[in-house]
C-alpha positions as CSV (number, residue, x, y, z in Angstrom):
1,M,-52.8,74.9,65.0
2,G,-55.3,74.2,62.5
3,Q,-59.0,75.3,61.6
4,T,-61.5,73.2,59.9
5,L,-65.2,74.3,59.3
6,G,-65.1,76.8,62.7
7,C,-62.8,73.8,65.0
8,I,-59.3,74.3,66.0
9,Q,-56.7,72.7,67.3
10,V,-54.2,73.8,69.5
11,D,-50.5,72.0,70.0
12,Q,-49.1,71.4,72.6
13,S,-46.8,74.1,74.4
14,T,-48.9,76.4,72.7
15,V,-51.7,78.6,72.9
16,A,-53.7,80.6,71.0
17,V,-55.5,84.4,71.2
18,K,-59.2,84.5,70.4
19,E,-61.1,87.3,69.2
20,H,-64.5,88.4,69.1
21,F,-64.7,91.1,66.0
22,G,-61.2,91.7,66.7
23,K,-61.2,92.7,70.4
24,F,-59.4,89.8,72.7
25,D,-61.5,87.4,74.0
26,D,-59.7,84.7,75.6
27,V,-56.7,82.4,75.2
28,L,-56.9,79.0,74.3
29,E,-55.5,75.6,75.7
30,P,-54.0,73.1,74.0
31,G,-56.7,71.1,71.9
32,C,-60.1,71.4,70.0
33,H,-62.1,74.0,70.1
34,C,-65.1,75.0,68.1
35,L,-64.6,78.6,67.1
36,P,-68.0,79.6,65.1
37,W,-66.5,82.1,62.6
38,C,-69.8,83.2,60.9
39,V,-70.6,85.4,64.6
40,G,-67.1,87.3,64.5
41,Y,-64.9,84.4,66.3
42,Q,-61.4,84.0,64.8
43,V,-58.0,83.1,66.0
44,A,-55.6,86.7,66.3
45,G,-52.8,84.5,66.5
46,S,-50.5,81.9,68.9
47,L,-47.7,81.8,71.1
48,S,-45.4,79.1,72.5
49,L,-44.6,79.0,75.7
50,R,-41.6,77.0,75.1
51,V,-38.7,78.8,76.4
52,Q,-36.6,80.1,74.0
53,Q,-32.5,81.4,73.4
54,L,-31.5,84.4,72.7
55,D,-27.3,85.4,72.1
56,V,-26.9,89.4,72.3
57,R,-23.5,90.8,71.5
58,C,-23.0,93.9,73.5
59,E,-19.3,95.7,72.9
60,T,-18.3,97.7,75.8
61,K,-15.3,99.3,77.7
62,T,-14.1,98.4,81.0
63,K,-12.6,100.3,83.6
64,D,-8.9,100.3,82.1
65,N,-9.9,101.5,78.9
66,V,-9.8,97.5,76.8
67,F,-12.9,97.3,74.7
68,V,-14.8,93.9,74.8
69,T,-17.5,92.1,73.2
70,V,-19.6,90.5,75.9
71,V,-22.0,87.6,74.9
72,A,-25.1,87.6,76.8
73,S,-27.4,84.2,76.5
74,I,-30.9,84.6,77.6
75,Q,-33.4,82.1,78.2
76,Y,-36.6,83.2,78.5
77,R,-40.4,82.1,78.2
78,A,-44.5,83.7,77.8
79,L,-46.4,82.5,80.9
80,A,-49.5,81.5,79.8
81,E,-51.2,82.9,82.4
82,K,-50.5,86.3,81.1
83,A,-50.6,85.2,77.5
84,S,-52.5,88.3,76.4
85,D,-50.2,90.6,77.5
86,A,-46.9,88.4,76.0
87,F,-48.9,88.7,72.8
88,Y,-50.4,92.2,72.2
89,K,-47.8,94.2,74.4
90,L,-44.5,93.4,72.6
91,S,-44.2,93.8,68.6
92,N,-40.5,92.6,68.6
93,T,-39.9,90.8,72.2
94,K,-36.1,89.7,71.2
95,A,-35.5,93.3,70.5
96,Q,-37.3,94.8,73.4
97,I,-35.0,92.3,75.3
98,Q,-31.4,93.0,73.6
99,A,-31.5,96.6,75.0
100,Y,-32.4,95.7,78.2
101,V,-28.9,93.3,77.8
102,F,-27.2,96.2,76.2
103,D,-27.9,99.3,78.9
104,V,-27.4,97.0,81.6
105,I,-24.0,94.8,80.5
106,R,-22.7,99.1,79.4
107,A,-23.6,100.1,82.9
108,S,-22.2,97.2,84.8
109,V,-18.9,96.7,82.9
110,P,-17.2,100.4,82.6
111,R,-16.6,100.2,86.3
112,L,-14.2,96.9,86.6
113,D,-10.9,96.8,85.1
114,L,-10.4,93.7,82.7
115,D,-9.4,91.0,85.1
116,S,-12.4,92.0,87.2
117,T,-14.7,91.5,84.3
118,F,-13.8,87.8,83.8
119,E,-14.1,87.3,87.7
120,Q,-17.1,88.7,88.2
121,K,-18.9,87.8,84.9
122,N,-21.5,86.2,87.2
123,D,-22.1,88.9,88.8
124,I,-22.8,90.4,85.8
125,A,-25.2,87.9,84.4
126,K,-27.4,88.4,87.6
127,A,-27.7,92.1,87.3
128,V,-28.9,91.6,83.5
129,E,-31.2,88.9,85.0
130,D,-32.7,90.9,87.4
131,E,-33.5,93.8,85.6
132,L,-34.8,91.9,82.3
133,E,-37.4,90.0,85.3
134,K,-38.4,93.2,86.5
135,A,-39.2,94.6,83.2
136,M,-40.1,91.4,81.3
137,S,-42.6,90.4,83.4
138,A,-44.7,93.0,82.9
139,Y,-45.0,91.9,79.2
140,G,-46.7,88.3,80.2
141,F,-42.2,86.9,79.8
142,E,-40.3,85.1,82.3
143,I,-36.6,85.0,82.4
144,V,-35.2,81.6,82.9
145,Q,-32.1,82.1,83.0
146,T,-29.2,84.5,82.0
147,L,-25.7,83.4,81.4
148,I,-22.7,85.7,80.4
149,V,-21.2,82.8,78.2
150,D,-18.3,84.5,76.5
151,I,-16.2,87.4,77.2
152,E,-13.8,88.5,74.1
153,P,-11.4,91.3,75.0
154,D,-9.9,93.3,71.5
155,A,-7.5,90.4,69.5
156,Q,-3.9,93.0,70.3
157,V,-5.1,93.1,74.1
158,K,-5.6,89.1,74.0
159,R,-2.2,88.9,72.1
160,A,-0.4,91.1,74.6
161,M,-1.8,89.0,78.2
162,N,-1.1,86.1,76.1
163,E,3.1,87.3,76.2
164,I,2.7,88.4,79.3
165,N,1.8,85.2,80.7
166,A,4.1,83.5,78.6
167,A,7.2,85.9,80.0
168,A,6.1,85.2,83.2
169,R,6.4,81.3,83.0
170,L,9.7,81.7,80.8
171,R,11.2,83.5,84.1
172,V,10.0,81.4,86.5
173,A,11.3,78.5,84.6
174,A,14.9,80.1,83.5
175,N,15.0,80.7,87.7
176,E,14.2,77.3,88.4
177,K,16.8,76.4,85.6
178,A,19.3,78.5,87.2
179,E,18.7,77.2,90.4
180,A,19.1,73.5,89.5
181,E,22.4,74.6,87.8
182,K,23.3,76.0,90.6
183,I,22.9,72.8,92.8
184,L,24.6,70.7,90.3
185,Q,27.8,72.5,90.2
186,I,28.0,73.3,94.3
187,K,27.6,68.7,94.3
188,R,30.0,68.8,92.0
189,A,32.3,70.6,93.4
190,E,31.9,68.7,97.1
191,G,32.6,65.7,94.9
192,E,35.8,67.0,93.9
193,A,37.0,68.2,96.5
194,E,35.9,64.8,98.4
195,S,37.6,63.1,95.8
196,K,41.0,64.9,96.0
197,Y,40.9,64.8,99.8
198,L,40.6,60.8,99.4
199,S,43.4,61.0,97.2
200,G,45.6,62.7,99.3
201,L,45.1,60.1,102.2
202,G,45.4,57.5,99.8
203,I,49.0,58.5,98.3
204,A,50.3,59.5,102.0
205,R,49.3,56.2,103.1
206,Q,51.3,54.9,99.6
207,R,54.0,56.5,100.8
208,Q,54.2,55.9,104.3
209,A,53.8,51.9,103.5
210,I,56.7,51.9,101.0
211,V,58.8,53.6,103.6
212,D,58.3,50.9,106.2
213,G,58.3,48.3,103.5
214,L,62.0,49.4,102.9
215,R,62.7,49.9,106.1
216,D,61.8,46.5,107.2
217,S,63.9,44.7,104.2
218,V,67.0,47.1,105.2
219,L,66.8,45.7,108.9
220,A,66.3,42.1,107.8
221,F,69.1,41.8,105.4
222,S,71.1,43.9,107.4
223,E,70.4,40.8,110.3
224,S,71.1,38.3,107.5
225,V,74.1,39.1,106.2
226,P,76.8,40.3,109.1
227,G,79.2,43.0,107.7
228,T,76.6,44.8,105.6
229,S,75.6,48.2,106.1
230,A,72.1,49.9,105.8
231,K,73.4,52.3,103.5
232,D,74.6,49.2,100.9
233,V,71.7,47.4,101.4
234,M,69.1,50.4,100.6
235,D,71.5,51.0,97.6
236,M,71.2,47.5,96.7
237,V,66.7,47.9,96.9
238,L,67.1,51.3,95.1
239,V,69.3,49.9,92.3
240,T,66.9,46.7,92.3
241,Q,63.8,48.9,92.7
242,Y,65.3,51.1,89.6
243,F,65.6,48.0,87.6
244,D,62.3,47.1,87.8
245,T,60.8,49.7,87.2
246,M,62.5,50.2,83.7
247,K,61.8,46.5,82.9
248,E,58.2,47.3,83.3
249,I,57.8,50.6,81.1
250,G,59.4,48.3,78.6
251,S,57.3,45.7,78.9
252,S,53.9,47.7,78.6
253,S,52.1,48.5,75.9
254,K,50.7,51.2,76.4
255,S,53.5,53.2,77.5
256,S,55.0,56.4,76.2
257,A,59.2,56.8,75.4
258,V,61.1,57.7,78.5
259,F,64.4,58.7,77.7
260,I,66.8,58.2,81.1
261,P,70.2,59.5,81.5
262,H,71.6,55.4,81.7
263,G,75.2,54.4,82.1
264,P,77.1,52.3,84.7
265,G,78.6,55.8,86.8
266,A,74.6,57.1,86.7
267,V,73.4,54.4,88.7
268,K,75.2,55.8,91.9
269,D,73.2,59.3,90.9
270,I,70.0,57.3,90.4
271,A,70.1,55.6,94.1
272,T,71.3,59.3,95.7
273,Q,68.5,60.9,94.1
274,I,65.7,57.7,95.0
275,R,66.9,57.9,98.4
276,E,67.2,61.6,99.2
277,G,63.0,61.5,97.4
278,L,61.9,58.7,100.0
279,L,63.7,60.2,103.3
280,Q,62.0,63.8,101.8
281,A,58.4,61.3,101.9
282,D,58.8,60.0,105.4
283,S,59.5,63.3,107.1
284,V,56.8,65.0,105.1
285,V,54.5,61.9,106.5
286,H,55.8,62.1,110.3
């Protein structure tokens, strides 16, 4: 806004307050105006019509005795049709708005606990906006928007809240881990039980096959060689198997050393022991 030879220019989004001998006369819109200062006209000042923002930090206490700092963002502007009120009635607009914000927040937050304060911050903002709109409209200002942009608890309270949340999550994780380990142990036990059952079936069938094979061999040999008894054939088969086993143990590079009492007289004892073992296995299978 400039003034030269009684002419002034009012910028866009701005109004000027014209006075005549110190008394309010008119509000000048944006543009060029003739202002003959020689007859007592002058510009008292200008007023911006742009939206302005004021951030207010208010410390208060919640219902559960936790001190918090509430940060409110107030967006406001002067009304062109009430420019004279906005220019003359308030000497410090920001201080006036801040006082109303303090009053509303310190009346609303103490009725809420900490969790409810976070959950109902929109309600707090609405209460602040309603109170400011009612109060500031009388002074020529419009409240465009009121936002609660931050709620900051005390540092120790914030740290305690984080620790509580972390402990709860660790407890859930521990329960899930224990449940997973329990399932693994159950499945492992079921697998071992099934493995042992199948192994038992395999051993029983193996022994049954050995008994059946020996019986068939004894019967076939008795029929082919007249005069031989089943006992003679059984002794010969057992001795043959015994020497086959000894041969296999000796030829294997990974077998451990086995000490067996051996001699001509021991063959009969070995045959007797093998026969008794097979007969006992046969009786258990049947």
